[in-house]
N, C-alpha and C positions, 0 to 999 in steps of 0.2 A: 648873205643872212646871217649874225650869228645869234645863236639863243643862248642867255644867258641865265645866269642864275642855278639853281643847286637840282639834281635828279641822279637817286640810288641806280645804277648798275643796273639790278633787273629789270629796273623800268625804263631802259635804253626805248623800246619800241613806243610808249609814249609821247616821249621826244621824238621821236623819226615822225607821229604822228603829228606832231603838235608844226613841224620845220617846213612837213608839205607840204601842210595846207598855205603855207607863206608862199611857198615854191610854186604852187599852182596859181597864185595871183588873187587867192585868197581871201588874206588879208593885210592889214594895215600897223597894225599894231592889235599883240593880245597879250593874256596870262596865260598860265593854267598852275595850278597846282593841289599835291593830294593829300593828305594823314591817312596812317593807317595804326590803329592802334593808338590813334592820339600822338604820333611824330609825325611829323611833315618828312614826304617821301619826295615830294616833285615838288618845287618852287620855280616855275621858270617864266621869263615874260623875251622880247624881242620886239621889232619892227618901231613904229613912229607913232607918235603920241597925239602928230596931227598930219595936216595936208603938206604943210608947211618941209615937215622933214625931219623937224624937235620929235628928237627917240626918248623912246615904251622908256625910264628908270626905273630901275628897282620901286622906287615911290610912286611912278603914275597913276593915280587912281582916273574912275571915268567914270560917269551916269548907266548901271545896270539894270535900269528901267524898273521889270517886274520881279528881277528876284531881290529884291524889297520887302518882298512882301514876306518872303522867309522870318528876317529883322522884326516887322512888326508881328509877326504871328509866335515868334517868340517871345516874347514883350508880353502878349497875355499867356501864355504858358507859366512862366514865370511868374505874372501875378496868378495864375491859376495856382499853382505848383503852395503859393503863400499862404492862400487862403482866403487873396483879400479879393479872386473875378469867380464867383460861380458861371461853367462858361455854359451849363444847362439854363442859367437865370435871363428875364425878361430883359435885354437890355435896357427899357425904363428905367427899373432900381434903379441904375448908374448914373444916368442919364434919360431924368423924369419928361424933357420934351419931345425926346425921340416916341413918344405913345403914341401922339396926333395923329389922322387919316389912317387909322387901320394897325398902327405896329404896334398893338402893347403883349401882344404874346408873342414877338419875333426874339427869337432868344439868340446870345452873344457867340453861340456855336451855328446860329446861319449865318452872321457876318464873315466868323472865319470861313464856313463852307461854300461860299457864292450864293447863298442859295435865299436868302436876304428878299429878294428879289428891289433890287434897290442898282441896278447893273449899273444902269444912268440914270442920270438926271433930266426933268422935264424942261425945266429954265436953262436955255442954253448958254452955257458957260467956257470962254477958257480965255486967253492968256493972261492979265494979272488976276484975276477971276480964282485962278488955281491955288495965287499965294497967300489971300482972305480965308484965313481958316476959321477966321467965323461968321463968314460965309457962306460958306461951303458946309457947315455942318450943321449953317441953320435951316437953309435950303435941304438938304436932305432928311431930318428932321420932323419938317412938313410936308413933306413927300410920301400919296399913298404906295404903298411896293405894286410893282407891273405884274408880280402870279404870286398866285395863293400856296403852292404845291411846294412846301421845306424839302422838301428830298429830291428838290430840280435843280440842279446848279443852273447860273449863267453868272460868266467872268467879271466879277465887280473891277475891269482894269483901273479904273482911278479912284472912286467912289471907297473901296474896301477900305482905304489906310486913312479916310477920313473917319470912317464911320468905328474900326477899330480904336483909331490916335484917338478921337474923343471918351471912346469909355473908359482907357488910362489916363486920359488927363480924367476926366471925374474921379477916379479913383486916387489918383496920385498926387492931383494938381500940378503935374508936370507934364508938359508937353510930349508923346511922343519920343521925337528926337533927343529933348532932354535926357527925360526917362534910359534909354536904349544907352547913347553913350554913357551916364553916370555905372546903370546898374550892367550894362551888357561888354559894349564897348570899351570902357575903358579898363574892368578887371581883367579882358581878354587881351588887353596889348592892341586890339583887332583897328585897323586903318579904316575904318568906317565909317558912314556920316550921314545923316539924312539930317537936314541943314547944314548946307558947308560954311562952317568958317572965312574969312574976307585969308586969313593967314594960307590956305589952302592954297587958293587960287589957281600958284604955277604950278605946283602939279597936276591939275587936271588936263587931259584928254580930250580933245573933240571926238564927240559922235562922231558917221559920215554917213549921210542919211542912208535906207532903201530909197530901190525908185519912185517908189509910189507915194513917201514924205510920212504920212500919216498914217491913224490908224483904220481900221474897215471900209475902205472903199470897194471892198469887194460883197460887204454883204447885201444879202436878198432887201431891196427898198421895205420898209415900214415893218423889219421884223426887229426883234427883241436888241437882235447881233448890230444890226444898225442906228436898233435908237441910243443902242448903250455908245460907241464909237459918235457919234454925234453929237454930243452932251456928256460928258467933258468932253472938249475937244485934244487933242494931243497933235502933235506938232516936233518931227524929230532935233530941228533944227531950236529951237527952242530950248534944248538941254545945254546949247551954249552961253548963253544967256543968263549974269549973275545974277536976275530975279528967280530961275529956275531953280541954280544952283544954293539960293539961299533960303528957299522956302524949305518946309517941313510936308513933303509929302510921299506919305506915307507905302504910298502900294506903287510908287513908281518913282522916286528921283533918287536914293541913294546911292550916295559914292564910294567906288571900292575899284580895289582889283580882285584880283582870283585869291593870295596869299591872307587877305581880312576878311574876306566871304569864309574861307577856310579855316580862320579862327576862331569863329564864330560860331558855324555850324557843327565842328566838331564836337563842341556842347552835345547836338544831339548826336553824336553817332554814337558815344562812348558816355552814355548814359547818365545825362546831364552835369558830367567835368570834365572840362581838358584845361590841361596846359596849367595844371595845377590849383587852378579853380575850380569850384565848386556852384553850380550854379541854382542846379534842382535837384531832385530829389531822382532818383532810376524811375522814376514810376510817372515821374511828371516830366519826363523823357517824353518814356515809353506812350504814353498820352498821344502823341503826334498821328500816332497809328492807328487809332480808335474810329473809324469809316462812317461818315458821316453822308455822303451822296453817291452817287453812282449811277449815273447818266449822263448823256447823247444831251452834250453844255449846248445852253442856249447861245451862246455867244459864240463861244471855240466852234462849233459846230461838231464835236469831234467828242466821242466819248471819254466823260474825265470819269476820274474817283478820288475824290478831297478828302483831308484828314482835316484833323484842326489846322486849319492853313495852308498847309502841304496839299499836293497831288501824292497819291500813292500808288504802288508800283501795281500791275494791274496786266490781264492777257492781252488787251489793248492799247497799254503805252507802257513794253515792260523795259524797266530801267536796267537790270541784275538780273541775277541767277537766283538772288534770297529775296525772301516775301518781306522783312521789313525795311520794307527802303521807300523813302520817298526825297520829293522834289523838288521845285518849281526852276522856271527859266522867264530871261525878260524880253522883252521888244529888240529885233536885233541878234540877236543869239547865246547873251549872258545865261548862266545854267550853272545852279550849285545839285549837287547828289547828293546824301544820306542815308547810308547803309550801313544800318545797327547790328544787324548780325554779323555783318566779319566788320564792323568799330570803322571804316573806310566812307571819308568824305571826301570830296573834290567838287573841284567849280574851273570855269573857264569865261575870263571876259574879257572883252574885246574891244576896237571901237571903230570898225569896219562891220554896217550893220545887215543882218540880210532880212527877209521881207516874216519872219517867221514871229513868234508872240511871246515859246514858251521854247526856245533853244532849238537849233540849227543842228543840219547832220557833221562841222568842224567840232562841233565837240565831242556829237557823240564818237566819233574813231578814235578820240584820246580813251572815250570814258573804254572802250573797248579793247584797247590795248591795256588798258592799265587792270581790268580784269581778266582779257587772259595772263598779266604776269603773275598775279593771286591766283588763277589756278594749280590745281595740286598735278604735279611733271607724274 
């Protein structure tokens, strides 16, 4: 098994950890990338793009599930930095219909911190429903929240993208995918897509579903978690369909690889600027670390500290040695970690899904190796 790409000699331990995952049979195809001080130090890939044996190439892209949420959050933070979005304003200021069913006081920041009480939907939705933007946002606007404590998070696994995306659409007149492409991915030359053009289909790798094939199978009956995963329904095999790939599902169907995730999120590691492009002010980028919630999440069932759209470093979820570190991951194992203190951004993207919803041990081994290489000797 050949590891392709480039890796600075200082980070050979990261490359070795990447190869070890393949040797252990834990991977089909995968990529890992990292920047330090805004420069790529690792950009590697290996394995197969699908189960037919098609090689994972430099430009292979796959569905990264909830790692997409960091792209959606960045769109909101960009609008906030421009003064077009007040994160502490009621959602209804931008989306009047959202005020229905007792939601007039829910703020934009509550959408970003998973505390709006709309983690799932009262109406059962699945399949093609997920591709109908007006239907999904209309149902969410009409629905009452499932809890009232806005300091309590409950992971909005799929609904967050429609909620934040509709706010972005009301402000800009563009869908979130189009806004992201024009204002973020385009300027940064990042091969990341929320809503795929058919011209990209030949480069897409297939996800290999975990044994369960769907989210939330272990949640206690009638719990917030169970209700969340009961609707909207997400099945991993749907990711292989053209309907899923072409739709805009800003909480879950972004397509990219480790390099493209890092090209975008390096902006957050380097104070709003990356690769010669300034997207936002330094202060605007640092807002991601403003804590919004710190609770045992009602859906994930574990302690999570949320800032504006990203998870934050904490004692119960230690991502690295530095306090100003944020992250999020996707169902199956993809992950991005941004360390603004060390000016480091790293990402892992794969197609053989594990069972976790926010990253797994495969990425953890490479992260540990990277931090080990950065540690002073």
